[in-house]
N, C-alpha and C positions, 0 to 999 in steps of 0.2 A: 680190199683192207681188211685185215683179221679183225674176229669179232673178239670187242673187249678190248681193245688197241685205241688207245689215246693218240691222234693223230699232232696237239698240241704239245709236245714234250720239250721241257727245254732241259739239258742236260748239264750239269752243275758239279763244280767241286767237292763242295762239303757242307755241311749243317750250316754254316752260317748264311750262305748264299739262298736257303730257303726261306732266311726270314730276311734276308735285306731286299731281295728280285722284288716281293712283292710290294715292301716299302717305296723302293724307288717308282713301279709303276703308278703309285697312288700318287706318289708326289709328282710326277708328271701329266697328273687329273684323269688318267684310268681307272676308273672302280676296280678295286679288285675283291672277289666274292667275301662272305662269310664262310665259307665250305670250301673245300676241295674238288668239290663235283662242279661248285658252278663257276670257281675258275677260271679266265681267260685263257690260263696254261698250266699244264701239271709239269712240276718243276722233280727232278728227279738228283738226287745226292749221289753220286758215281764214287767216292770216298776217295779222293785225289784228281789232281789233274792229268796225273801219270795213267788211271784209267780211262781218261775219255781219249781214246787214239782211233783208227782208220778202222779198225774192225767193228770196234763198238758201234762207230756210228753208222757201217755199212749195214749191222745186224740190225739196226733200228729202222734204217729204210727200207731194208727188204721186210720185217714186221709190221709196217705200214702198208706194204702192196706197190709203194710209190716205185716207178723206174728210176732205174740208176743210172 
């Protein structure tokens, strides 16, 4: 795994998802951390669903060091 890479990453469409996802997680009984460093997952805004494509997913998997 690449140094500094966060293995628990969620790629989302936009800014609203950055707020909604933690709320949904907490509503289902899972504690969300007070700061990004302690969060159970790192959420990354990709600027629209059009930008979340096979190339981006492949790049993220390669950066994680996971076998594809």
